[in-house]
N, C-alpha and C positions, 0 to 999 in steps of 0.2 A: 504494500500500500504506500502511496506517495502523494504529496501535494505538488502540483505543477502550477506555476504562475500562468495567468492568462497569456495566450500566445497565438501566433498565426498558424503554427503547425497543427494544433488541435482545434482550429476554428470551427470546423463543421460539427464536431462533437459538442463543443461549447455552445454553439448556436442551437443545436437540438435540445440540449439541457435547458438553456436559458429561456428559450421561447416556449418550452413546455411548462415552465413554472407558472403557477397562477399569478395574477397581478398583485395579490396580497394574501399571504398564507402565514398564519402564526406570527404576524408582525413583520415578516420580511417582504418588503415591497419589490416589485419587478415591473418597471415600465416597459420592458422589452417583450412581454408576453405576446406571442404570435407574429413578431416581425419576420419579414421574408429573409432568406439567406442573403440576397443581394443587399438589402438594407443593413443587415447585421455586418457584413463584410465591409461595406463602404462607410458606414457611420457608427454603428454601435461598438464594434470591436475596437476601432481606433480610439474612440472616446473612453471606453473602459480602461484600455491600456494607458491612456494619457493621465488617468486619475492618480497614478502612482507619483508622477512628477508634474503636477498641474501648472499650466501657464495661463495667465490672464483669467483667473477664476475669481468669483466674488469673495469678499473678505471672510464670509462664513464658511467657505468650502474647506474641507479637511482632506489632505491626501489619503487615498484609499487604494489598497492593492487587492486584486481578485486572485484567488487560488481555486483550483479544482482538485478534488480528491479522486484518485484513480486506484483501482484494484485491477492490476494487469491491464487489459484493454478496455475496461469498463469505467466510464465516468460515473462516479457515485454521488458527488455532491459539490456544492459551491461554498467557499468560505471567503469572507471579506474582512480585511483588517483596516480599520481607520487608524492612521498613524499617531494621532493625538486627539485630545478632547476639547471641544468647545463647551460652554456652559450647557447648551442644549443637549449635547451628546452625553455629558456627565450625568444629567438628569433624565436621559432618554436611552437611545439605542446602544450607547457604549462603544467599545472598540471593535467588537467582532459580531458579525451577522453571518448566518449560515443556513443552508438547507440540504436535505438529503433526498435523493430521488425516491418517489413513493415505493417502487419495487425493492428498494434497499433498506427501508426503514425496519427497525426492530432487530437488526443483525449486528449491532455494535459499531457500525460505521460512523455514526454521529459522535460517539465517545472517542473513537480513535482519531477521526478527522479533527475534532476540536482539540484534542491533545497535541497533534502535530501543529495546528494553527497557533495554539498558545505558545509553543516553543519559539515559533517565528516572531510572534507578537512581543515576547519578552525582550527581543533585541531591537524592536522597532519603536515601541511606545515609550515615552519618557516618564509616564506616571508610575507610581509605586505598585499599583494594582491594575489588573486587566478588568475593565468594566464590561458587563453583559446585562442584557435585559431579556426577560422571558415572560411570555403570557402565562398567567396563573393556571390556565387550563391545558398548557402544553407540558404534561407530566414527563414525556419522553425527553424533551430538551432539558428540563430541570435535572433529570437523572444524569444526562450527559455532562452537564456543568458540575454537579456535585461530585461525580466520579473523577473529574479533573481538578478537584481541590477548591471548588467555589464554595462560598458561603453567602447566605442571604443578608444583604446589607440594608435592605429597605423594601418598601412596596408602595404601590398606589392601588387604585381600585381594580385595575386589569393586569398589572405586572409585578413581578419580583425583580429587584435590582440585585444582581449577583456580582461578587468580586472574587478575583483570584490573585493572591499575593504573588509578586514576581520573585520570590526568594531565590 
């Protein structure tokens, strides 16, 4: 199992995964649901790649790197690392967002992929802890986070705010 940064070589598999994701599922938004391969190659992919080293972005924009979890030749899930926090992210989505393809859920991929992502995030983010947010009704994702050393740092009506120390 490995994480691969978003890239041109895997573009068709990334497109299939990304465009099949719902527009909003368990708090992970996806504005690229259903876009054509042509639009993905010409516009979406270059945009997502550019988010790692953004140029001419609004002040509120935070650099973000997309990774995909692979098990041999199968693209399993997507993981996003936001490089640092704004106040909105600190009290919201946090550093990491992720999804696992429906046919791969319940098989340990979320826990393993999040673990790999956390290791990368520890070298990227300047904060002392990795911030995550999870819907209260998303028990599977809560278990993934807890298995990777998270603790509940707070909550609102719909979410738990989880933290993972960067020890």
